[in-house]
N, C-alpha and C positions, 0 to 999 in steps of 0.2 A: 414263268418257269421257276423251279428251284433255285436258290442262289448257290453258287458253287464257288469255292476259292480259286485263286489264280492256277494252281496246280491242276485242278480238275478241268477248268476251261482249256488249259493247254492240252491236257490229255485228251479231251473231246475232240480237238482239231488234229490230233495226231493220227497216223495212220496204225500204228501198232498199239494195242491196249491189253492190260491183263485186268482180270476182275477182282474186286474187292468186296467184301460184305461184312456187316456187324449184326449181331442179334443180341438183344438183353431181355431176360425174362426174370420179372420181379427185381429188376435194377442189377442183375447179375450178368456179367458178359460171358455168353455161351458160344460165342463165335467159332472157337475151334472145335466144337462138338458138333456143328451143323453139318448134316450129310448132304441135304439138298432143301431147297426152298422154293416157294412160288408166291408171287404177289399179284393180285388183279384188281383193277379199278375199272368200272364202267357204268355209264348212266343207265339206270332202268328206264329208259324213254319208251313211251307208248306212241310215238309218232312213227310213220313208215319208215322202215329201216334205209330206204333210198332217199329220203326227203332231205333237204338242205336245212333242217331244223332239228333240234334235239331238247329234250326236257327230262324231268324226273330227278330222283336222288340216286346217290351211289353209296354203297356200304362195301368198302374194301375188304378183301379177305386175304390173310397171309396164312400159308401152310408151311411148316417147319418140320423136318425131321432131325431129331437130335440122337447122338450117340451117347454111350456111357463115357465114365472118366474115372481115373483112379484104381483101375481094377474091377470096377462095379459096372454092371450092364445099366443100360439107360432104363429098361422096366424097373429094375430094383431101385434106382435113384428116382425116376420121375413118373413112374406108373401110379394108377389110381390107389393102389394099396401101398405105396412107398411110403416110409416114415415122413412125417410132416416136416421133420428137419431137413429133409432134402426135396421131398415131393411137393412142397408147396410153391416151389419155383415155377411150376407148370400147372398148378390148380386152375380150374375154371375161375374167371374174374381176375387173375392175376395180369399185372401189367406187362405189355409187350411192346418193345420198341426195336425196328429193324430199319438198317439202311444198307446201301449198297452204292459202288462207285468203280471207277477204273483207275489203273496206276497210281493206287494208294489214296485217291481222293474219295471221301465217302459223303454222301448226303443222305439225311434221315428220309426215308421212304415210307414209313408205316409207324403209326402210334395208336395202340388199342388194348383189348383184354383178350384173354384165352376164352374161347368158346367151348373147346372140347379136346381131350387129350384121349390117345389110344395107345396101348402098349400089347405087343404080341409075345406070348412066351417063346423061348427058344431063340430070339433075336436080340440084336443089341440096339433096337429102334424104339423110339417114342414119336408119334406124330402128334403135332400140336397145331390146332386151327385157331386162328384169332380173328375177331372183326374190329373194325375201327371204332371211332368215337359215336357211331349210331347206336352203339349198345348202351350209352349213357342217356338215351332218349327213349327207352323202352317202357317208362312208367305209363299209367293211364292216361289218356289225353283228357285234359280238364280245361274248360275254356268258360269265361263269364259270358252271360247272356243278357246284357241290359236292354232294356227298352227305351233308353233316352232319345234315340234318334227317331223313334216312331211317334212321338208325341208332336211333332212337327206335321201337320196335316198336308202341308205344301210339298213335302218331300224334298225340301231345299237342302237338308243336311244329309249328306252321305257319308261324312267323316268319322263315323263312330269307330270304324276300325278298317283294315285292309289285310290282305294276305301276309304281307310283311309284318304288321302288328301282331297277327296271330302266330306266326313262326317265331317271333321274337318272344312271346309270351310263353310259348310252349318250351322253348330254349332255357328260358329263365327258371322255369319249374325243374329242371334238370341241372341247375347250377351253372349254366353256360350263359355269360352275361356280355352284354354289349355296353353297357352303362351302369353306374352305381344302382345296385338292387334295392329292394325293399328292406328297410331296417327291421330288426327282431320285434321293436314295438310299433310298427307301422300300422296305421289305421286307415290310410288312403295312399294309394300310390298309383300315378299315371305316368308311364314311360313317355307318352306322346310321340311313340315311333310309329307314326304312321296311323293314328287313330286317337279319338278322344276317350275311348272306353278306359275305364280304371282296371288296373291290374290287381288292386286290392281296394275293395269299396264298390261303388255304385255310381254308373253314369246316369244322372237325373235328366239332364237337358242341355241344348246348345243354342245359343243366338248370337245375333250381331254378324259381322262379316264372317263368311265362311271360313276363311283362312286355308291354308294348305302346308304340306309338308316339305321340308327342305333338307339336304344332306350338306350342302355348302354352309360352312360356318357354324354347323351345329356343334354343341360342346362335346358331344360323344359320338352318337350313332346318327340320328335324324331328329328334327325338331319341328314344332308346331311354329308357323309364322303367323302372328297375329294380324288382323285387319289393319289397313293403312288409314282410312278414314274414320273408323271407330273399332272399339275393341271387339276381338273374338272372345266371347264367355262362355265357359263350360262349368256346369253346376254339377257337382257330386254329392252323394251321401257316404260318409265314411262306413267303414265296415263294423267300427265300434263308436259308439256315441257317448263321450266322456260327459260327465256332470261339472257344474261350475262351483261346487262345494266339495271340500277335501279331495280334490283331483290332483294328479300328477300334472307335470307341465306338458305344454304341447309344442313340438318342433315343427314349424312350417319351412319348406325349403324348396328351391328349384335352382336349376342352372339356366343362364341366359346368355345369349350373345347379341351384341349391338353393332355388329359391322354392316348390318344391312342398310336400308333407306335411311339418310341422313336428314331428310328434310321434313319430318314430322316428328311429333313428340314420341318418345319411346317409354312405355309405362307397363308395369306388371302389377294389378290389383287382386288382393285376395279378400273375400268378404266371408265372415262366418255368421251364421244365424243360429242363436241359441233360444230354445223354446222354453218358455216360463209361463204356462196358463195361455191366455189370449193374446198377450202381447209379445212378440219376439224381441229379442235384443240383439243388436248387430256390432260386431267388432270388425273392422276392415283395416287391412295393412296395404300400403301403396307405396311402390318404388318408382320414381320418376328418374330415369337415366339421362334425360335432357337438362333437368334442373338440379340434379345431384341431391335431391330431396327425398326423404323417406317419411311417410306421414301415416299416423294410426289414428282411428277413430273409434268411439264407444257411444252407443246411444241406442234409442228406440226408432229412430227414424230409418227407414230402409236406404235413404239417400245418405251415405256416410258423411258427406261434406256438411251436412246440417247437424251433425252430432260434434260432441266434444273432441278435441284434437290434440295430439302429440306430434312433435316433428323433429327430425334429426337432419344434419347436412353431412355428406360424405363426398368430397370435391372429386375423387378419382371415378365416380360412377359416370362422369362424361367422357372418360377414356374409352376408346373403341377396344373391344375384345370381349373375353369370355368371364362371367362372375358366377360365384355361388352366393345366394341369397338365403339368409335364415332369418326367422323371427322366433325368438323364445317368448312363450305366451303362458302366463300363470294366473290364476284367480285367487283372490284373498278368501277368507272363510265367509266374509260379508258380501261378496260379489263384485269386488272392484278388480279389473283386469290390470295386469302389468306387462309391458312388452319390452323387448330389447333386440334391436337388429345386430346381426353378424354378418359381415361382408368378407368374402375372400375374392380376390382377384387371381384368375388363373394365370400361370406363368411357370418358369422353370423352378423358381422359389416362391411357394405359396404360404401366406401367413394370414390368418384370419383377424380382422379388426373387429373388436367386441365394443359396440357402442353403448352408452350408458342406458340403464334401465329407464323407463318412463311409465309412471302411475297415474291413471285418471283420478282426479280428485272428487268428482261428483258422479251422480247418476249410477248407483251400483245396480247390477242386474239382480232381478229375482231368481231364486232357486230354480235351477232348469238343467237342460242338457243341449249339447250340440245337436243339430239336426243337419243342415247342408252347408256346403262350402263351395264358393264359386272362385273361379280362376279366370282372370280377363287379362289378355294380352294384346297390346297394340304395337305395331310396326317394329317388331323384333322377334327373336327366335328363342324359343324356351323348351326345355327338355327335363324330365325326371322331377315332376312335381309330386311332393310327398309330404304328408302329415304324420309325425310318430308321437306317441304317448311315451314320456320319459320321466324318470325319477329325478334327474338332475340336468341341468344346463351344459351343452357341450362346451368344453372348456380348451380344447386344442384343435388342431388341424384334422386329424383323423376323426375325432368325434363329430366335429361340424360338418365335414364335407365326404366322410367315409374314404379319405385318400388313404391308399395302401392298405385297405381292407378287403378289396376284391381286385380281381384281375380280368381283363377283357379277353375273351376267347372266341369271339364270333363277329362277323361283319356282314351286314346286309345291304343290298342294293337300296336305291330310292324307293320309298313306298309309292305304289301305283295301285289302280283297280281299287277305288274306294267302296267301302260297304256300309249299308245303314244297319245291318243286323248280323250278328255272329252265330252261326248255326250250331246245333246240337251236333257232337261229334263222338265217336266210339273208337274202340281200338287204342293202340299205343300213340304216344305223341309223335313218333317217328312214322308210324302209319299216316298220320293226319298230315304231316310234313310233306311227305311223298305224295299224297293225294293233292295237295295244294300245289306242288311244284308241276305236277302233270296237267292239272287244270288250267294253271295260270302259264304254261310254258316256261317256267323257271327251271333252275338247278339248284339241288341242294347236296352239300358234301362236306365232309371232314377232311382236310388236306393232310398232307404227310407230317405237318406239325401238330396235328390234333385241332387244328382251327377250323371253326365251322365258317361255311361261306354259303351265301344266299345270292344268286344271280338272277335277275329278271330276264324276259325274253329279249330284252335289247342288245343282250350279249351276241346273239347271233342274227338279230334283225338288222344290224349294222354291219355290212361286209368289211372286214378288216382289210389293211392295205400293206401292213407290215408283219412279218412272221416273227415268231419267238426263236425259232431254229429252222435250219435248213437241212434237209436230207436229199443226197443225191444217188443216183445209180452209180456214179463214178466211185463212191466209198461207202456211204451209210447203208444204201439200199440193199438188203438181202434178197427179198423178193417181193413182187408186187402184181397184183391183178386189179385191173381197172375196166369197169363196165358201165354202160349208159343203158338205162331202161325207162319205159314209160310210166313204171309205178312211181318214179321218182318225181313225176310231174303231177302236181295238185293245182289246178286253175279255177276250181270253183270250191272255196273253203267256206264252210258254214260253222259257226260257233253256237253251241246251245246254252243258254244261260238263263239265270233266274231273275226275272223283272220285279224288282222291289220298289219301283217309282209309284205304284198304286197302292202300296200297303199304307193303311190309316189305323190309328188306334181308335176302336169303336167303345171302349169302356175298360173295366177292370175285372180280373178274376180275384177271388178273395180265398185265403186259407185261413181258418179260425181255429182257436181253441180256448175254452172257457172251462176249466177243470174246477174242482173244488179248490179254494183259496189254498196257497202253499207259502208257508212263512219262509223268509229269507233273513237270516240273523244278521246283526251288524258284522261286516267284513266277510260275510259268506257269499257263496257263488251258488246259483242254481241254473241248471241246464235243462232245456226241453228240446225234443225233437220232433218236428212235424214233417209228414209225408207229402210231396208234391208231385204232380205231373212232371215226367221227364222233359215234355215239351213246353213247359211254362217258362216264360222268361223269369230271371231272377228277381226274387221279392227284395224290397228295400228293407233296411232297419227301420222298425217302426218308431214313430213319435210316441213319448210318454204322455199318456192321457191326463187331462184334468177334467174337472167335475163336469163340465158342459158338454163333452164330447166322448165320454167313455164307450158309447156304442157305436162310434164313428169307424170306418175302415182305417187301416195303417195306423193302428193304436196298440199300444201295450199298457195294460192297466195295473198300477201298483197303489196300494190302499194302505192306510196306517193299520188297519184291523182286518180280521177274517170276515167281517160283516159287509154285505154289500152296500150298505149305508154308510160304511166308514169314510172318512176323507181320502181323496186322492192325494198322493205324495209326488212332488216334482223334485229333481234334483237330488235324488237319493241313489238311484240305480243306473248304472251304466249298462247299456244294451249292446250286444254284438250279434251279427248274424253272419252264418257261414253256410254256404251250400255246397252239397257234395251228391251230384246226380239227383236222385229222387228224394233226397233228405235234405232238410234245412234245420240247422242246430242253432238255437237261440240260446245266448249265455247272459245271465243277469247278475252283475256284482253289485252288492250293496255296500256303498261307499260312505253311508251314514252311520251315525252311532246308536241307532235304534232299529229293532226288528220292523220289517215291512211284509206286506203280503202280496203275492202274485195272484191277480184275478183273471188272466186271460190275455189273449192277444189276436190281432187280426193283420195278417200278412197280404200285401196286395202285388200284383204286376199287371201291365197293360195287356189287352187282348184285342185282335182284329177279327172281324167277321169273315165268314168264308168269302164273301164277295171282294174282300179287300186282300186275300191272300196273294203271295207272290206267284207269278205264272211263268211256265217254261215259254221262252221265247228264243227266236233264231236271228242270226245276223250273218249274212253272205258277202263275200268279196269274190269277183270274179275277173278273169282277164280274156276279153274277146280275142285278142291277136293269139295268145298262146293256144286257145281253143280251135283256132283255124288251123293250126298245124298239128296238134295233138289230139283233137277232139276234147270233149268235156271230161275232166277228169276230176271226180268229186272227192272231197274229204270233209267229214263232218267231226267236229271237236266238241266233246261234253265238257263244258266248264263247271258243271255241277252247281253248287251254291255259293261258289268263290268269285263269281263274276255277278254283279247286280245291277249294273247300270249299262245303258245303250253305249256310251262312249267306250268303256272298257271292252265290251263285246266287239265293237266295230275294229277297236285297235287290234286285238287279237286276231280277228278274222283277216284283216289286211297284212299283219305279219305272217300269218300262215300262207297266204297267196303269194306273198313276195317270196317266201321261202321255197315255194314249189312251183312257181309260174312256168319254169323251164327246168329240165331235168339236169342236175349237176352230175359230173363224173362220180361214179360209186367206187371207192377205194376199199378193196377188200383187205383182208389181214395183211399189215405191211411189216415185214420183219427188217428191222434196222440194226445197225452196230449199236450196242447199248450205250445210252446217254441218260444218266439219273436224273438230269435236270429237268427233264420233260415232264409236265404235270397234265392231268386231266384238264381239258378246256383250252389248253395252249393252241396256238396257230403255228402250224407247220407248213414250210414251203417244200413241196414234193416236186423233185426235179429227176426225170427219168428220160435219157437221151439214148437208150438202148433199144427199147422195145416198145413202150406204150406212147413214146414221144409226148411226155406229159410235163407240163410246168404250171403249177396251180397251188393256191393256198387251201389248207384243209384244217378242221378242228379236230383235236384229239378228243374222241368220245369213249375210248377204251384204251387200257395200257395194262399189258401184261408182261411181267418181268420173271424170269426163273433162273435158278442157278444150281449147278451140281458138278462135282469133280472140277472146281476151279474155273468153269466156263458160264457165263450168263448170257441168256438169249432175251430179246425184248421184242414185243409184237405191238403195234398200234392198230386200233380201229379208228378210222378217219371218215370224215364228212367233209365234201368239198364246200368252200364258202361261197361259190358262185358257180353258175353255169356257164356253158360255152357260147353265150349270146344267143340272140334270135336267129332262128334258121334261115338261110337265104334261098335255098334250092335253086341256086343259080345255075342256068343252063337245063334245068329239069322240068319236065311236065309230068307231074304225078298223075298216075292212072286214076280214074274215078273208082269208087268202092264197087260199083256194079258195071258189068260190060255194057258198052253202048250198043243200042239196037238188039239187045238179047231178047228173046221172045218171052212173052209173058208165061209164067207157069200156069199149067191147066190143073 
């Protein structure tokens, strides 16, 4: 429920009430000019109206009619052709905040933006319609489509993403955050909010213990819990591949919580792979929360412990809690790396500790570029892994941790229903969020404070026992119609889902460009755009070719001259790759002091043959006892591409069956004494001792309030949380469906 002050709570319990409302347009209070208003919220559920389950999104709409003031009519002040000085208060896109209450106590009920306004000549009225925060998520839906989980032919890894991960990603694109967002210079960002996929960059692969997602003790929203016996390792390719000569610094960071299992070593290791010809160079950074040691290695051995090492000690790492870990990483002009850890322990007062710089004394790396970055987590929870390119080392709390630079405006339930692949989508981000909510039996909404909330099917799968509020026929109930119908019964529920367990990568698809050589002057940038099939998985940022592999796939060729025989150049050009639908943009920035030449590129992505395509599958759950009383009542739910494994499909099928196995009472429009604290999704206890003889709990799935002339009415749409039990038919002998001994038809 909405929080109310003591005066409002007392007023709600009182028998006599008078209405109060407030409306602000563009931050200006116009409450005294409001002639009438109406506010409606309801889930756009596609489940049967009578079923004890609900899903979908809600987009609240506020309609306000305002009058003029100061001797001027409303159309003259606020109409479409009104002067900007007065009319902008009601222009489309303008902010709207409305609240209402009783006996002087007011609760915010709506926060959104103006959708349209209309003014009729000869009247003193302007009608304004506004929609809630869903309007902020109307940008085109854009999702990454990595193939990293498909490279495992056994199908073990299903954690590339989840519906929650997708929703979180779409919200972030609209500036709605659940955790620190990508920085301006981010080249790799993985929220780890229910999926290993990168929000910025590319998921290359996963191995080790499968890990899983947790809300408990997550630093912000949800976190990856690493393997217990061995690390969970995720490999990424950044969206931009910096060079190790004349480059800016790199800031590696993540949030971690150590309150989990205390009986095994807790570590996080980052390993970077720098390609310079045929011999990679590795720089690794390790944080051991059990021993309070931070270690860095540099060298050509893929096993970092066999390379040159630097080490720091920070005793407070062994303290249980949440930490922000940062590594500042720079290269000298001769290829020697320098690293410095920065550690911040979360708490009411946070202050980063800047540990000393450590420089490797030997084994400089050859001129080259970053290619891959791995992130390995063992026995702890991590969130918001990020790599950013910066011109200067973070020097304070805000720069190191982003503290105070963002605001949390969304909360999501535990990530469930794992996915191996992220599908191609179309329409707006809100369209996709709505589709996912319906497919996975979840709900999506912006509440009256403008805060986005995502709730899984578990919100109604578990029958509540305690109400948020009680409404009775003795006082609150104005009218109530209660029905019970067989359409509310669904005792054979089938979920149609997309089976990805059989999907295997069979090879690669390649997109090439080999134009006439193009010069890139020192410090200059070259941009090329390639068209790709919209169904193609995202191509990786390619490696810079050296002399022996210039014709290989996944290579970008840079040479010292325009001749095909001129020497290849490594460590000079930064490469970044961005995809937008069917177009891939490659940006090359020459960080060297000499002109170089672009000779062409090959981009790749994995493909799977038709015999390995995902196939439509069905999972059914039934209840024979219910069928014996009500007959077979069938419901088929299409989860589309958002359910990709057997366990998830069976979970949803069982949830639907349990929601429809016996028909609950259907509560039609319920008019109550106005109570501004009631929210969508609240549990209401309905007690009617005058007519329907009802005492039951119900969910609020629709809430409409309207006011005019100092009076407010409120009508709820409710769904019962449980049925009236199993039929007994005590003392009854139901007649058979056909008359006994009836003659056969001729």
